[in-house]
C-alpha positions as CSV (number, residue, x, y, z in Angstrom):
1,M,-115.2,-126.5,-109.5
2,L,-112.3,-128.3,-111.1
3,E,-109.6,-125.7,-111.4
4,S,-107.6,-127.1,-108.5
5,Q,-107.2,-130.2,-106.5
6,E,-105.9,-128.4,-103.5
7,T,-107.9,-127.8,-100.4
8,S,-109.8,-124.5,-100.7
9,P,-110.8,-122.4,-97.7
10,F,-113.7,-121.2,-99.9
11,C,-115.1,-124.7,-100.1
12,K,-114.6,-125.4,-96.4
13,K,-116.5,-122.3,-95.3
14,Y,-119.2,-122.2,-98.0
15,A,-120.3,-125.7,-98.5
16,P,-123.5,-124.9,-96.5
17,M,-124.2,-121.9,-98.7
18,Y,-123.9,-124.2,-101.8
19,E,-126.4,-126.6,-100.2
20,L,-128.7,-123.8,-99.2
21,V,-128.9,-122.3,-102.7
22,S,-129.3,-125.8,-104.1
23,S,-132.2,-126.5,-101.8
24,K,-134.0,-123.3,-102.8
25,I,-133.5,-123.6,-106.6
26,R,-132.8,-127.3,-107.3
27,S,-131.4,-126.4,-110.7
28,Y,-128.7,-129.1,-110.3
29,E,-131.4,-131.7,-110.0
30,R,-133.3,-130.4,-113.0
31,T,-130.2,-130.3,-115.2
32,A,-129.3,-133.8,-114.1
33,E,-132.7,-135.0,-115.1
34,A,-132.2,-133.5,-118.5
35,L,-128.8,-135.0,-119.0
36,A,-130.0,-138.4,-117.8
37,G,-132.9,-138.2,-120.2
38,R,-130.5,-137.4,-123.1
39,L,-128.4,-140.5,-122.1
40,L,-131.4,-142.8,-122.0
41,D,-132.6,-141.5,-125.4
42,T,-129.4,-142.9,-127.0
43,N,-130.8,-146.4,-126.1
44,K,-127.3,-147.4,-124.9
45,Q,-126.5,-149.4,-121.7
46,F,-124.6,-147.3,-119.2
47,E,-122.9,-149.4,-116.5
48,H,-119.9,-147.2,-115.7
49,L,-120.3,-143.4,-115.6
50,L,-117.9,-140.7,-114.6
51,E,-119.3,-137.5,-113.1
52,L,-116.9,-134.6,-113.1
53,G,-117.3,-131.8,-110.5
54,S,-119.8,-133.8,-108.5
55,G,-119.8,-131.4,-105.6
56,T,-121.9,-132.6,-102.7
57,G,-123.6,-135.3,-104.6
58,N,-127.0,-133.9,-105.4
59,A,-126.9,-134.4,-109.2
60,T,-125.2,-137.8,-108.5
61,T,-128.3,-138.9,-106.7
62,V,-130.5,-138.0,-109.6
63,F,-128.3,-140.0,-112.0
64,L,-128.5,-143.1,-109.8
65,E,-132.2,-142.8,-109.4
66,T,-132.8,-142.3,-113.1
67,I,-130.4,-144.6,-114.9
68,S,-131.2,-148.1,-113.7
69,S,-128.5,-149.8,-115.7
70,L,-125.7,-148.1,-113.7
71,Q,-123.4,-150.4,-111.7
72,T,-120.9,-147.8,-110.7
73,I,-120.8,-144.0,-110.8
74,Y,-117.3,-142.5,-110.3
75,C,-117.5,-139.0,-108.8
76,L,-114.5,-136.8,-109.4
77,E,-114.4,-133.6,-107.2
78,P,-111.3,-131.6,-106.3
79,S,-112.8,-129.6,-103.4
80,E,-113.9,-130.2,-99.8
81,F,-117.4,-130.5,-101.1
82,I,-116.7,-134.2,-101.6
83,E,-116.6,-134.6,-97.8
84,I,-120.3,-133.7,-97.7
85,A,-121.0,-136.3,-100.4
86,Q,-119.1,-138.8,-98.3
87,N,-121.3,-137.9,-95.3
88,K,-124.4,-138.4,-97.5
89,Q,-123.2,-141.8,-98.7
90,R,-122.7,-142.9,-95.0
91,N,-125.8,-141.1,-93.9
92,D,-123.7,-139.9,-91.0
93,F,-123.0,-136.2,-90.3
94,T,-121.4,-136.5,-86.8
95,D,-118.0,-135.3,-88.1
96,V,-119.4,-132.2,-89.8
97,S,-118.4,-128.9,-88.1
98,Y,-121.3,-126.5,-87.7
99,E,-119.3,-123.8,-86.0
100,E,-118.8,-121.8,-89.2
101,N,-121.9,-120.7,-91.0
102,K,-124.1,-122.4,-88.5
103,S,-127.2,-120.5,-89.6
104,A,-126.7,-121.6,-93.2
105,W,-126.3,-125.2,-92.1
106,N,-129.4,-125.1,-90.1
107,K,-131.4,-123.7,-93.0
108,A,-129.9,-126.3,-95.5
109,W,-130.1,-129.3,-93.2
110,K,-133.5,-130.5,-94.3
111,Y,-132.4,-130.7,-97.9
112,V,-129.0,-132.3,-97.1
113,Q,-130.8,-135.0,-95.2
114,E,-133.4,-135.5,-98.0
115,M,-130.6,-136.1,-100.5
116,S,-128.8,-138.4,-98.1
117,N,-131.9,-140.5,-97.7
118,R,-132.5,-140.6,-101.5
119,L,-128.9,-141.8,-102.0
120,Q,-129.0,-144.7,-99.5
121,P,-130.6,-147.3,-101.9
122,H,-127.8,-146.7,-104.4
123,K,-124.8,-145.9,-102.1
124,E,-122.9,-149.1,-103.0
125,K,-122.7,-147.9,-106.6
126,L,-121.0,-144.7,-105.6
127,K,-117.2,-144.2,-105.8
128,L,-116.0,-140.8,-104.6
129,I,-112.6,-139.7,-105.8
130,R,-110.7,-136.5,-104.9
131,G,-109.3,-135.3,-108.2
132,N,-109.8,-133.0,-111.2
133,G,-110.8,-133.3,-114.9
134,H,-107.3,-132.6,-116.2
135,T,-105.7,-135.8,-114.8
136,I,-108.5,-138.4,-114.4
137,P,-107.3,-141.4,-112.2
138,L,-109.1,-144.0,-114.3
139,R,-107.9,-146.6,-116.8
140,D,-108.2,-146.1,-120.6
141,Q,-111.5,-147.0,-122.2
142,T,-113.3,-147.9,-119.0
143,M,-116.3,-145.5,-119.0
144,E,-119.5,-145.6,-121.1
145,A,-120.3,-142.0,-120.3
146,I,-119.0,-138.8,-118.7
147,T,-121.4,-136.1,-117.3
148,M,-120.7,-132.6,-116.1
149,I,-123.2,-130.0,-114.6
150,Q,-122.1,-126.4,-114.6
151,V,-118.5,-127.6,-114.8
152,F,-117.4,-127.3,-118.5
153,H,-116.4,-123.7,-118.3
154,W,-113.9,-124.3,-115.5
155,L,-111.8,-126.7,-117.7
156,D,-108.8,-126.3,-119.9
157,M,-110.6,-127.6,-123.0
158,N,-107.7,-129.2,-124.8
159,T,-106.4,-131.1,-121.7
160,A,-109.8,-132.2,-120.5
161,L,-111.1,-133.3,-123.9
162,S,-108.0,-135.4,-124.4
163,E,-108.6,-137.1,-121.1
164,F,-112.2,-137.7,-121.8
165,Y,-111.3,-139.4,-125.1
166,R,-108.8,-141.6,-123.2
167,V,-111.1,-142.9,-120.5
168,L,-114.2,-143.3,-122.7
169,K,-114.9,-146.6,-124.4
170,P,-115.4,-146.5,-128.2
171,G,-118.7,-144.9,-128.8
172,G,-118.7,-143.4,-125.3
173,I,-120.8,-140.4,-124.5
174,I,-120.2,-137.0,-123.0
175,A,-123.3,-135.3,-121.6
176,F,-123.0,-131.8,-120.2
177,D,-124.8,-128.5,-119.7
178,V,-123.8,-124.9,-120.4
179,S,-125.6,-122.2,-118.4
180,G,-127.5,-119.5,-120.3
181,S,-125.2,-117.0,-118.6
182,R,-122.3,-118.4,-120.7
183,F,-124.1,-119.6,-123.8
184,D,-125.6,-117.7,-126.7
185,F,-128.8,-119.4,-127.8
186,G,-128.8,-117.5,-131.1
187,S,-131.0,-114.8,-132.6
188,E,-133.9,-117.2,-133.2
189,K,-134.1,-117.8,-129.4
190,E,-133.4,-114.2,-128.3
191,K,-135.8,-114.4,-125.3
192,L,-133.6,-117.1,-123.8
193,N,-130.6,-114.9,-124.1
194,T,-132.3,-112.1,-122.1
195,M,-134.3,-114.1,-119.5
196,H,-131.5,-115.5,-117.4
197,V,-131.8,-114.6,-113.8
198,T,-128.5,-112.7,-113.7
199,R,-130.1,-110.2,-116.2
200,H,-133.1,-109.6,-114.0
201,P,-133.4,-105.9,-113.3
202,F,-133.4,-106.6,-109.6
203,F,-130.2,-108.6,-109.9
204,I,-128.5,-105.8,-111.9
205,L,-129.6,-103.2,-109.3
206,F,-128.3,-105.5,-106.5
207,Q,-124.9,-105.7,-108.2
208,E,-124.7,-101.9,-108.4
209,K,-125.5,-101.6,-104.6
210,L,-123.0,-104.3,-103.8
211,K,-120.3,-102.6,-105.8
212,N,-121.0,-99.3,-104.0
213,I,-120.8,-100.8,-100.6
214,L,-117.6,-102.7,-101.4
215,E,-116.0,-99.5,-102.7
216,L,-117.0,-97.5,-99.6
217,K,-115.1,-100.1,-97.6
218,G,-112.1,-99.9,-99.9
219,I,-112.7,-103.3,-101.5
220,H,-112.3,-103.8,-105.2
221,Q,-114.7,-106.4,-106.7
222,E,-113.5,-108.2,-109.8
223,N,-115.7,-107.7,-112.9
224,T,-117.0,-111.1,-113.7
225,T,-119.7,-110.1,-116.1
226,S,-119.1,-110.9,-119.8
227,S,-121.1,-111.7,-122.9
228,P,-121.9,-115.4,-123.5
229,K,-118.7,-117.4,-124.2
230,F,-120.0,-120.4,-126.0
231,T,-122.2,-121.0,-129.1
232,E,-123.4,-124.2,-130.6
233,E,-120.9,-123.9,-133.4
234,I,-118.0,-123.2,-131.1
235,L,-118.7,-126.3,-129.1
236,K,-119.2,-128.4,-132.2
237,K,-115.9,-127.4,-133.6
238,L,-114.1,-127.8,-130.3
239,F,-115.3,-131.4,-129.8
240,E,-114.8,-132.4,-133.4
241,E,-111.2,-131.4,-133.3
242,K,-110.8,-133.9,-130.4
243,G,-112.5,-136.8,-132.1
244,F,-116.2,-136.4,-131.0
245,I,-119.4,-136.0,-133.0
246,R,-122.5,-134.2,-131.8
247,I,-125.7,-136.2,-131.3
248,A,-129.0,-134.3,-131.7
249,D,-131.9,-134.9,-129.3
250,K,-135.0,-136.9,-130.1
251,N,-136.5,-133.8,-131.7
252,R,-133.4,-133.4,-133.9
253,H,-132.3,-130.3,-132.0
254,P,-128.6,-129.9,-131.5
255,Y,-129.2,-129.3,-127.8
256,T,-131.9,-129.7,-125.2
257,I,-133.1,-126.5,-123.4
258,T,-133.8,-126.7,-119.7
259,I,-135.6,-123.8,-118.0
260,V,-135.8,-123.4,-114.2
261,P,-138.2,-120.6,-113.4
262,Y,-137.5,-118.4,-110.4
263,T,-139.9,-116.8,-107.9
264,M,-138.9,-113.4,-106.6
265,E,-137.9,-115.0,-103.2
266,Q,-135.6,-117.3,-105.1
267,I,-134.0,-114.4,-106.8
268,Y,-133.4,-112.8,-103.4
269,S,-131.8,-116.0,-102.3
270,V,-129.5,-116.3,-105.3
271,A,-128.5,-112.6,-104.8
272,K,-127.7,-113.1,-101.1
273,Y,-126.1,-116.6,-100.9
274,G,-124.7,-116.9,-104.4
275,T,-122.9,-113.5,-103.9
276,R,-121.5,-114.6,-100.6
277,M,-120.0,-117.6,-102.3
278,R,-118.7,-115.6,-105.2
279,I,-117.0,-113.0,-103.0
280,G,-115.4,-115.8,-101.0
281,R,-114.0,-117.3,-104.2
282,L,-112.8,-114.0,-105.9
283,M,-111.6,-112.3,-102.7
284,P,-110.4,-115.1,-100.4
285,E,-108.7,-112.6,-98.1
286,L,-112.2,-111.8,-96.9
287,L,-112.8,-115.4,-95.7
288,A,-110.9,-114.5,-92.5
289,T,-113.9,-112.2,-91.7
290,P,-117.0,-114.0,-92.9
291,E,-119.1,-111.7,-90.8
292,L,-118.0,-108.8,-93.1
293,I,-119.2,-110.7,-96.2
294,D,-122.5,-111.4,-94.5
295,D,-122.8,-107.7,-93.5
296,I,-122.0,-106.5,-97.0
297,T,-124.3,-108.8,-98.9
298,S,-127.2,-108.3,-96.4
299,R,-126.9,-104.5,-96.6
300,A,-126.8,-104.6,-100.4
301,L,-129.9,-106.9,-100.5
302,E,-131.9,-104.8,-98.1
303,E,-131.1,-101.5,-100.0
304,T,-132.1,-103.1,-103.3
305,K,-135.3,-104.6,-101.9
306,N,-136.4,-101.3,-100.5
307,I,-136.0,-99.6,-103.9
308,W,-137.4,-102.5,-105.9
309,E,-140.5,-103.1,-103.9
310,E,-141.4,-99.5,-103.9
311,K,-141.3,-99.1,-107.7
312,N,-142.1,-102.5,-109.1
313,K,-145.4,-104.3,-108.8
314,N,-145.3,-106.6,-111.8
315,I,-142.3,-108.9,-111.8
316,P,-141.3,-110.2,-115.2
317,Y,-140.6,-113.9,-115.9
318,Y,-137.0,-114.8,-115.3
319,A,-135.3,-118.2,-115.0
320,E,-132.1,-120.1,-115.1
321,T,-131.5,-121.5,-118.6
322,F,-129.3,-124.4,-119.7
323,A,-128.3,-126.0,-123.0
324,A,-127.7,-129.7,-122.6
325,F,-125.4,-131.3,-125.2
326,I,-124.4,-134.9,-126.1
327,F,-121.2,-135.7,-127.9
328,Q,-120.0,-139.2,-128.8
329,K,-116.5,-140.6,-129.2
330,Q,-115.8,-141.6,-132.8
């Protein structure tokens, strides 16, 4: 989340939801592994890396575990999520308030502690900075690489790419992912275009139920569904205009595909907790009554499950899909 550097009540109230969804799916870790692999395949030495939109530090931990040459990783995060990353770095959570969303914190705690423990051997390499990708508080030509996980679509492209070019050393690398919900894999990979979890029949039915319940309460939900925004060629052109060239993976593919399969229970979790976060972001006025958000999403989920479990015995294969790209500064 890089659209603002200001404190967000959404982030304050829903950090435990973010951790809870992360613990159940671990897609951030999987994508970080894919990006780290792409970086290592370049056979370059990465001593100084900038991670944009580092959130609570889960992907950061994977980068530190995987890229042994790293001396420093600078994590740039505009939201209050960075406070959880600071707690993980210190391995001290005594200042965390559990009064709001206490139930979610309790469910997420095991994962939060796991990631904190994994971070400890590398904590001296971690530099946490409150900031955004449009004005990066680092000197010119100081980074060997920049990484982003589920962040790129939040950025103003022209501003951010100019900043990336400024802070990267000559030959520096940008490694980032684009979710299959926002990326068109092309006709030759049509299955990938249709298998994303948000296109699961259960998820579509859940969205219909949610909309109905919101409307009965006089609440208008913004329509956030859209066709994929990015294609391989769109990204290639965008980066080339800013002085970057695309690097194919070791199999000579323009991007690396990461697939994170979902069980039905995980789809339930994404519907429940992911929707709570989205409602909080799109309708911040409801944050004053988090119990209302909980009631709405829980009702929508239960109504959907009742219909779904009666009529569907065989669950099709659905997943979260990502395309991982590498671009190099010319």
